N, C-alpha and C positions, 0 to 999 in steps of 0.2 A: 547406611545399609549393610546388611550382614553378608551379602553375596560378594565374594572377593573380586569377581569379574566386574560387577557393577561399581565397586569402590574405585576401580582404575579408570572408569569412564569419567570424562569431564562433565561437570554439571551444566545442564541446559535449562534456561529459564523460558518457560512458555507463557507469553503474555496474552490474556484473553480480555480485551475491552468489551464491555457489555452495556446495553441499555434497552430495557423494555422488551426483551425477546427471551423469556424464560424457557420456552419449549426448545428453541434452537440452541440456547446456551447449554442446556443439558446434553444435547448431542455433541456439541463442540468439546465440552469437558470430557465426555466419554471417549472421544477419539484421541484426546491427549493422554488420558489415563491408560488406554489400551496400547500405547506405543510399545513396540518391542524393545526400544531403547528406554531403559528404566530410570537412569539417574537424572531426574529432572524435578524442577519445581514448577507448579502451575499457579500463576498469579492472575486471579480474576479481579478485574477492576470494574465495579459497577458505578455508572455515572448518574447516581441518584434516580434509579428507576422507580416506577410507581409502586412496585411491590418489593419486599425484601427477598433477596435470593439466598439468604443463609440456609433455608431448608434444602435448597438444591445442592449447595455445597456439602451440607451434612450427610445427604443421602449417599454420597460416594464413599464416605468413611475412609478417606485417603489423606494421610498426613502430609503428602506432598503439595496439597492444594492450600494456597494462601488467598484469603479473601479480603478485599478492601472495598468499602462502600463510601462514596463521597457524600457529604452532607448537602451538597448542591451540585447542579450540573455545571461542569467546567469545560464543556465542549469536547468534541470527539478527539481532537489532537491532544488536548490537555490530559484527557483520560489515558490515552495510549502512552504519552510521555511519562506519566506518573508510574505506570506499570513497568516501563523500561528502566526507569531510574530505581525502582524497587529491586530489580533483578540482581541476584547474587551469582548467576552462572557465568561461565567462561564464554558461553554462546547464548544468544537470544533468538527467539522465533515468535513472530506475532501470528495469532490465530483469531480471526474475527468470530464473534459469538454466533454467527449464522453459517460459518463454514466448518469443514471437517477435514481431518487428515486420514490418510491410509495408515494402517498400523506400522508400516515400515518407513514412514516419512523421515523420522530422525535417524533411524539406523542407516538409511541410504545416503544421508547428507553429512552427518556429523563426522564420521571417520575420515573423510577426505579433507575436511577442514583441519582435523587434528593431525593428520599426516603431513599437511602442507601449511606451515606457518606463514607463507607468503600469500595466503588466500584471505580475503575479507568476507566473502559470502559464498554459500552454496545454494543453488536453487533448482527447481524442477518445473515440469509442465503440470497442467491440472485439468480436471474435469469441470464442466459446468453442470450444476444440478438445479432442479426446480424446487418449488415450495415443498413438495412431498419427498424431497431427497432423491429423486430419480434422475439419473444421468441423461442429459440431452446430447446425443451424439453429434447432431448437426451444429449446435452452438459450440460444443467443445472443439470440433474441428475448425470452425470459423475463428474461434478465439486464438487457437494455436497459430493459425495462418496470419491473422492480423498482427500479432506480436512476434512473428518470425520464429517462434519456437519449433514450428514443424520442420524447418530446414536447419536448425541449429544443431551442430554436432556435439555429442557428449565430449566433455573435456574442460580444460582450463583456458580462460581468456584473460590476458594481461597485456596492456591495459584493457578495460572493458567499458569505456565511455559510450561506444557505439551501441552495444546491446543493453547498457544500463540506463542511458538517458535519451538516446535518439530512437532506437527501435523499441525501447521500453519492454524488453523481453522478461525482465526480472520483476516478479510480483512480490516485492518484499513484505507486503501486508499479510500474505497468507501462504506463500509457497517458497520461503527462503529461510535459511539459518545464517545468522550474522555473528561474526566475532565481536563480542561486546565492546572491547576496548578500542576498536577501530573508529567508532562513532562517538562524538561528543553530543549526547542526546539533548543537552541544553542549547546546542547550536542549531536546533531546528526551530526557525522562527514561526510564530503563530500565523503569520501571513500565508504560509504554505497550505494551511487548511487541509482539504481533502487530497491535495497533491503530496502529502507527507511521504508516501512511499517513493515517489519520484525523487524527492529531496534526499531521502535516506540513500537511495541508489547513488545520487550525486556525491554524498559524503563518503560512501564506500569507495567509489571510483577515485575520488580525490586523495584517498590514502596511498595510492600507488600500488596497492596490493591487487590480487587477481580475483576472478570469480570462477567457480566450477558449476557446470551445467549437467544435470541428470535428466535425460529426456523422458523418464517415466512419469506418468501422471499420478502424483502422490498426494494431491490435495483435491478436495471437492469444494469448489467455489459456488456459492448459492446466488442465483438471481431470483428475486421475488419483488412483490409490489413495494417494498420499503427500500429496495436497493437503488442507489443513485444511478446505476447502470440502466435501470428500467423506469426511472422517474424523470419526468421532464416538466419543469415549470420555470417561470422567469426568475424567481428568487434563487432556485438551485443553480440555474445557468449563470446568473450573476456571480454567485459565490465561486463556482468552478472557474469561470473566466478570470476573475480577480486572482485566484490562487495560481492559475497558469501564468498570468502576466508577471506576477511576482517572481515565480521560479525562473522563467526564461529571461527576465531582465537580470537576475542574479547570474545566470549562466553566461550571459553576454559579457559580463564584467570579468569573468575568469579567463586569464590569458591561456590557461591550459586547454581551453575549449575553443580556441580561435578557429580551428579547422571546421567546427560545426556551426559557426555563426550564421551561415545562410539558412540552415535548418531552423535555428532559433528565431531568426527574423520572420520566417514563414509562420511559425507557430504563434508569434506575437501578433502578426497580422490577423490570423484566424481568431485568436482570443479577443482581440480588440473589436473585431467585427461582431462576434457573438455577444460580447458584453454590450456593445451599442444597441443591437437589436433587442436584447433581453431587457435593458433599461427602458427602452421605448415601450415594450410590452407591459412593463411595470409602471408606465406613465411617468417615468423619470426622464423626460425629454431633454432637459437642459444637461443632465449628467451624461446623456448618451452622445452629445455632439463631439466632445473632444476625441472620443474613440473612433468615430467615423472620420474625423479630420486626420487622425493618425494613419488610417488605412489609405485614405485618398492621397495624402502627400507622398506615400511610399509606393502606391500603385498607379500613380499618374491618372487620377480621375477614373478609376474603375467604376463601371456603371452601377453595380449594386450598392456600394457604400455611398456613392454620390446621391443616388435616389433616396437612400435611407437618411442621409444628412438633410436633404431638401425637405423631407417629411418631418424631420425633427425640428427644422427651423420654422416651417409653416404649419 
């Protein structure tokens, strides 16, 4: 770049994984292109969508955009990891194809990372928007409260296991900038699936570095009919529960997380119960039984899992 100020800025790699959402993709790319922080590359990874997105890329006429189209669908996590491993930047930030950033997203987060080499990640709060990109104030407020960002003070947290993987305040999938060399992207197992953002938080926490929180809402996270957050069926719930079980079993094995074991045990109970119920709904009764036994043995014959187990047996 010719601008001397921009030349001094570290390169940020923006990863936009995409699949079959051309209209939303265009909005996501536009929000990256319009960042006031200009030294970035935008890596769009298309997971073999039904239509070619090259015309969308070409319409921006921006040489910072790199486009990769897979010849076959390699799964959501595989697509995201591919983009992250393509990244050349000192920092990486994931932006889903149906979300958007405020123009100052990178400008508000990157300088703090650059000024503090002991930070692994910088993150912010965010708005919830609907299909028409309109902010839902009620959902936005509820989301901030659920994930404890409403009471989280601006500043640096080190260590940050509590806000990273217990309270899950960090939305690394859409509202965070990560120091790239902190994470071994190949160390993200396929079994984490849709919980990849939780696992990335874990890897960042495990680095021993800190996290910076900016309480401004600098991302617009979209909830719509295709979002897992608004979709509920047995197969999706089976997948989610298996992903959660894998993650929390891994966390239980990490001696650095011993203080949080009671929490992980509760989450494992919840996930096994949901998995058992979802397997029954999918008429996979035999596969459901071990998960009900798991809950019953640890909750001393709690009524709900016991009833579910009896139904699964008979």
